[in-house]
VEXDREN-2710 file (C-alpha; in Angstrom, 1 decimal):
% VEXDREN-2710
k/r/px/py/pz
1/MET/99.0/-22.4/25.6
2/PRO/102.7/-23.3/26.5
3/ARG/102.9/-26.4/28.8
4/ARG/104.9/-25.6/31.9
5/ALA/105.9/-29.3/32.4
6/LEU/107.7/-29.1/29.0
7/ALA/109.3/-25.7/29.8
8/GLN/107.9/-24.3/26.6
9/HIS/109.1/-20.8/25.6
10/PHE/108.3/-19.9/22.0
11/LEU/110.6/-17.6/20.0
12/ALA/109.0/-14.3/19.0
13/ASP/112.0/-12.1/18.1
14/GLN/112.5/-11.8/14.4
15/GLY/116.0/-10.5/14.8
16/VAL/117.1/-13.6/16.7
17/LEU/115.3/-15.7/14.1
18/HIS/117.3/-14.1/11.4
19/ARG/120.6/-14.8/13.2
20/ILE/119.7/-18.5/13.6
21/LEU/118.9/-18.9/9.9
22/GLN/122.0/-17.0/8.9
23/ALA/124.2/-19.1/11.1
24/ALA/122.9/-22.3/9.6
25/ASP/124.1/-21.5/6.1
26/LEU/121.0/-23.0/4.6
27/SER/120.3/-24.0/0.9
28/LEU/117.6/-25.8/-1.0
29/LYS/119.8/-28.9/-1.0
30/ASP/119.7/-29.2/2.8
31/THR/117.8/-31.5/5.0
32/VAL/117.1/-29.9/8.4
33/VAL/116.0/-31.6/11.6
34/GLU/114.2/-29.2/13.9
35/VAL/113.7/-30.2/17.5
36/GLY/110.7/-28.7/19.3
37/PRO/109.2/-26.6/16.5
38/GLY/106.4/-25.5/18.9
39/ARG/104.1/-23.1/17.0
40/GLY/106.3/-23.2/13.9
41/VAL/107.9/-19.7/13.8
42/LEU/111.2/-21.2/12.9
43/THR/109.7/-24.0/10.9
44/ARG/107.9/-21.6/8.6
45/GLU/111.2/-20.0/7.6
46/LEU/113.0/-23.4/7.2
47/VAL/110.5/-24.9/4.8
48/ARG/111.0/-21.8/2.6
49/ARG/114.8/-22.2/2.5
50/VAL/115.6/-25.9/2.4
51/GLY/114.7/-29.1/0.6
52/ARG/113.3/-31.0/3.5
53/VAL/112.4/-30.3/7.2
54/VAL/111.9/-33.1/9.7
55/ALA/110.3/-31.6/12.8
56/VAL/110.5/-33.6/16.0
57/GLU/107.9/-32.6/18.5
58/ILE/107.1/-34.3/21.9
59/ASP/103.9/-32.4/22.5
60/SER/101.1/-34.3/20.7
61/GLU/98.9/-31.2/20.3
62/LEU/101.6/-29.1/18.8
63/ALA/102.8/-32.0/16.6
64/ALA/99.2/-32.5/15.2
65/SER/98.7/-28.7/14.5
66/LEU/102.1/-27.8/13.0
67/ALA/101.5/-28.9/9.4
68/PRO/97.9/-27.5/9.2
69/ASN/99.1/-24.2/10.7
70/LEU/101.8/-23.9/8.0
71/GLY/99.5/-24.8/5.1
72/TYR/100.7/-28.4/4.8
73/PRO/104.1/-27.6/3.1
74/PRO/105.1/-30.7/1.0
75/ASN/108.7/-30.7/2.3
76/LEU/107.7/-31.0/6.0
77/THR/107.7/-34.2/7.9
78/VAL/106.4/-34.1/11.5
79/LEU/107.5/-36.7/14.0
80/GLU/105.7/-36.9/17.3
81/ALA/108.7/-38.1/19.3
82/ASP/111.3/-37.4/22.0
83/ALA/114.5/-36.1/20.4
84/ARG/116.5/-37.9/23.2
85/THR/115.4/-41.2/21.8
86/VAL/114.2/-40.7/18.3
87/ASP/115.7/-42.9/15.6
88/LEU/118.1/-40.9/13.5
89/GLY/119.2/-43.7/11.2
90/ALA/117.1/-42.6/8.2
91/TYR/118.9/-39.2/7.9
92/ASN/122.3/-38.5/6.3
93/ASP/124.0/-35.2/5.6
94/TYR/121.5/-33.2/7.6
95/LYS/121.7/-30.1/9.8
96/VAL/120.0/-29.5/13.2
97/VAL/118.4/-26.1/13.7
98/ALA/116.4/-25.8/16.9
99/ASN/115.4/-23.8/19.9
100/LEU/116.0/-26.6/22.4
101/PRO/114.0/-27.0/25.6
102/TYR/116.2/-26.1/28.5
103/TYR/115.4/-29.2/30.5
104/ALA/116.6/-31.6/27.8
105/ALA/119.2/-29.5/25.9
106/ASN/122.3/-31.4/27.1
107/PRO/121.0/-34.9/26.3
108/ILE/119.6/-33.8/23.0
109/VAL/122.9/-32.3/21.9
110/ARG/124.8/-35.4/23.1
111/ARG/122.3/-37.6/21.3
112/PHE/123.1/-36.0/17.9
113/LEU/126.8/-35.8/18.5
114/GLU/127.1/-39.4/19.5
115/ALA/124.8/-40.7/16.8
116/GLU/126.1/-43.1/14.1
117/HIS/124.8/-40.7/11.5
118/LYS/125.9/-37.3/12.9
119/PRO/124.6/-33.9/11.6
120/LEU/126.9/-31.7/9.5
121/LEU/126.3/-28.9/11.9
122/MET/123.9/-27.8/14.6
123/VAL/122.6/-24.3/15.3
124/VAL/120.7/-24.4/18.6
125/THR/119.3/-22.0/21.2
126/VAL/120.1/-23.1/24.7
127/GLN/120.4/-21.5/28.2
128/LYS/123.3/-19.0/28.1
129/GLU/125.1/-20.8/30.9
130/VAL/125.0/-24.1/28.9
131/ALA/126.3/-22.3/25.8
132/GLU/129.2/-20.9/27.7
133/SER/130.0/-24.3/29.0
134/MET/130.0/-25.8/25.5
135/VAL/132.6/-23.3/24.3
136/ALA/134.7/-23.0/27.4
137/PRO/138.5/-23.2/27.1
138/PRO/140.8/-25.1/29.4
139/GLY/140.6/-23.5/32.8
140/ARG/136.8/-23.4/32.7
141/MET/136.0/-26.7/31.1
142/SER/133.4/-29.2/32.3
143/LEU/132.1/-32.6/31.4
144/LEU/129.8/-30.9/28.8
145/SER/132.7/-28.9/27.4
146/VAL/134.7/-32.1/26.8
147/GLY/131.7/-33.9/25.3
148/VAL/130.9/-31.2/22.8
149/GLN/134.4/-30.3/21.9
150/LEU/135.4/-33.9/21.3
151/TYR/133.0/-34.1/18.4
152/SER/132.8/-30.5/17.2
153/VAL/133.9/-26.9/17.2
154/PRO/131.3/-24.8/18.9
155/ARG/130.9/-21.0/19.0
156/ILE/128.4/-18.6/20.4
157/VAL/126.5/-16.7/17.6
158/CYS/124.6/-14.3/19.9
159/THR/123.0/-14.0/23.3
160/VAL/119.3/-13.9/23.5
161/PRO/117.4/-11.9/26.3
162/PRO/114.3/-13.4/28.0
163/GLY/112.0/-10.9/26.2
164/ALA/112.7/-12.7/22.8
165/PHE/110.4/-15.5/23.9
166/ARG/106.7/-15.9/24.8
167/PRO/106.4/-16.4/27.7
168/PRO/109.8/-15.1/28.7
169/PRO/112.1/-17.5/30.6
170/LYS/113.8/-16.5/33.8
171/VAL/117.3/-16.8/32.3
172/ASP/119.2/-15.5/29.3
173/SER/119.8/-17.8/26.3
174/ALA/122.3/-18.0/23.5
175/VAL/122.5/-19.3/20.0
176/VAL/125.4/-21.7/19.4
177/ARG/126.7/-23.0/16.1
178/ILE/128.3/-26.5/16.5
179/ASP/130.4/-27.5/13.5
180/VAL/130.6/-31.3/13.7
181/LEU/134.0/-32.9/13.1
182/PRO/134.5/-35.8/10.6
183/ARG/136.2/-37.7/13.5
184/PRO/136.7/-37.1/17.2
185/ALA/139.2/-34.3/18.0
186/VAL/141.5/-36.8/19.8
187/GLU/142.2/-40.5/19.2
188/MET/141.0/-43.1/21.6
189/ASP/140.2/-46.8/21.6
190/ASP/136.9/-46.7/23.4
191/VAL/134.7/-43.6/23.6
192/THR/132.4/-45.0/26.2
193/GLU/135.3/-45.8/28.6
194/PHE/136.8/-42.4/27.8
195/PHE/133.7/-40.6/29.0
196/ARG/133.5/-42.8/32.1
197/LEU/137.0/-41.6/33.0
198/VAL/136.2/-38.0/32.3
199/GLN/133.1/-38.2/34.4
200/ALA/135.1/-39.7/37.2
201/GLY/137.6/-36.9/36.8
202/PHE/134.9/-34.3/37.3
203/ALA/133.4/-36.1/40.3
204/ALA/134.5/-33.2/42.5
205/PRO/135.4/-30.5/40.1
206/ARG/136.6/-27.9/42.7
207/LYS/139.1/-30.3/44.1
208/GLN/142.5/-31.2/42.8
209/ILE/142.3/-33.7/39.9
210/ARG/144.1/-36.3/42.1
211/ASN/141.3/-36.2/44.7
212/SER/138.5/-35.8/42.3
213/LEU/139.7/-38.8/40.2
214/ALA/140.2/-40.9/43.3
215/LEU/136.7/-40.2/44.4
216/GLY/135.2/-40.9/40.9
217/LEU/137.2/-44.2/40.5
218/LYS/137.0/-45.2/44.1
219/LEU/140.8/-45.4/44.3
220/PRO/143.3/-44.2/47.0
221/ALA/144.5/-40.7/46.3
222/LYS/148.0/-41.9/46.1
223/GLU/147.1/-44.3/43.3
224/ALA/145.2/-41.7/41.4
225/GLY/148.2/-39.4/41.7
226/GLU/150.4/-42.1/40.2
227/ILE/148.1/-42.5/37.2
228/LEU/148.1/-38.7/36.6
229/GLU/151.9/-38.5/36.8
230/ARG/152.3/-41.4/34.4
231/ALA/150.1/-39.5/32.0
232/GLY/152.2/-36.3/32.4
233/ILE/149.6/-34.4/34.4
234/GLU/150.3/-32.6/37.6
235/PRO/148.1/-34.1/40.3
236/GLN/147.5/-30.7/42.0
237/ARG/145.7/-29.2/39.0
238/ARG/141.9/-28.8/38.9
239/PRO/139.8/-30.9/36.4
240/ALA/138.7/-27.8/34.5
241/THR/142.2/-27.1/33.4
242/LEU/142.8/-30.3/31.4
243/ASP/142.4/-30.1/27.7
244/LEU/141.2/-32.8/25.4
245/GLU/144.7/-34.2/24.6
246/GLU/145.4/-34.5/28.4
247/TRP/142.1/-36.3/29.0
248/ALA/143.0/-38.7/26.1
249/ALA/146.5/-39.3/27.6
250/LEU/145.0/-39.9/31.0
251/HIS/142.5/-42.4/29.5
252/ARG/145.3/-44.2/27.6
253/THR/147.4/-44.5/30.8
254/TYR/144.6/-45.8/32.9
255/SER/143.1/-48.2/30.4
256/ARG/146.5/-49.8/29.8
257/GLY/146.8/-50.6/33.5
258/ALA/149.8/-48.4/34.0
259/VAL/149.6/-48.7/37.8
260/GLY/149.0/-52.4/37.9
261/GLU/146.1/-54.8/38.0
262/GLY/142.6/-53.4/38.6
263/SER/143.1/-50.3/36.5
264/SER/140.5/-51.1/33.9
265/LEU/137.4/-48.9/33.6
266/ARG/135.3/-52.0/33.0
END
């Protein structure tokens, strides 16, 4: 039985399964990390197509039953672990193919994209709203958009109706292919500090960037406006309109103390 506490919805639509496998460009040379294999519908197809499958399952009962249910395929390794904290250090040149649990999709994607050993690509099923945020262009961007697009080029492969799962969720889903970049899309000195600034900038996303940034950094609005102007950004714009280059320029301006002492993010 699916466990409600883990928001388990198992894929049952063969057409969607085919789209996921096709999007991942799989070969027998591949190592695939699958998060949340559940009953093994996707896992069964992966072990047929790739050299190695590492299935990360947080549910102890599902983790224990996966290999027996599939006939103990020799290229399957099952890890009973939380994908948000699992050690990824042993894997290089791998792909992630997964139907992610809604409640943990964002931190799981972030975990892989920020890992020292990043995947080559990810093909993941997530809530449609999350997928749209991942691929959003300037004008509709969010903290998630910036986080995903800094490290990758994402695109929506297809949308997935609730009826594709058992039991059906209450929302639509989407399959997203995330092609991971060899290096971040924009240059910066400190990724952690960059994201602190972006998070501050989205503190009040519906407000002007001057006011949102002031709130996030606990600065007077006038000082926040000066930082933005020095970075070449109009203070009246909304946070969602800034692209990656503009966020990077804002970070450089702020971290260099362009408006005087006390401008460090630390």
